[in-house]
C-alpha positions, 0 to 999 in steps of 0.5 A: 500500499505504501508503495502505491501511495509513494508512487502517487505522492512522489516519496515515501517520506511524505507519507511517513511525515503525514503519519507522524503528524496524525500520530502527534495529533492524538494524545493518550492519557499518559501523554496528557499527564506527562505534558501536565507535569512538564508544564507545572515544572516549567511554571515553577522554574519560571517563578524561581527565575523571576524571584531570582531576577527581582533579588537586586531590586528587593535590596534596593527597595529595602535600602531606599525605604530605610533611608526615607523612613529614617529621615522621616523619623529623625525629623519627627523625633527632633520636632517632638523632643524639641517641643517637649523639652522646650529646645524648639519653640512651638511656632517652629514646630507648627511651621514644620508641621504645616510644611510637612502637611503641604508637601504630603510627607506623611502620605508619601512615607505611608505609601512607601511603607504600604508598597514595602510591606503591602505586597507581602501582606496581600499575598499572605491574604491570597494564600490564606483564601486559597487554602480556605477554598481547598479545605472547603472543597475537600 
């Protein structure tokens, strides 16, 4: 039969390639399970690679957050302690507070802290929701 088909189509290799394509179109349950395992492994490796790629960014993020927060706390503590012990007149503290409010300094620091700690907090809540969903389904 292959001899007749190869005569019609010109080559036995064309028929073999066609048969291979047909064979690849149909997947068995074992092949589906194998592909699923390979997909999970590839996704896991991609997540690990992504975390490794973000490692320098996280160090820079911590450094910047600590610099800004330490300056903010230094300014706030100087104002509070200076006003408390009478070293700084209250009018100067009120002017500094008005300036900080006008520049939205507190909101900026709150945003930095939220971005720094918020990502882990949100992912923690997402993980708890997923674990609760899997427990309720079983």
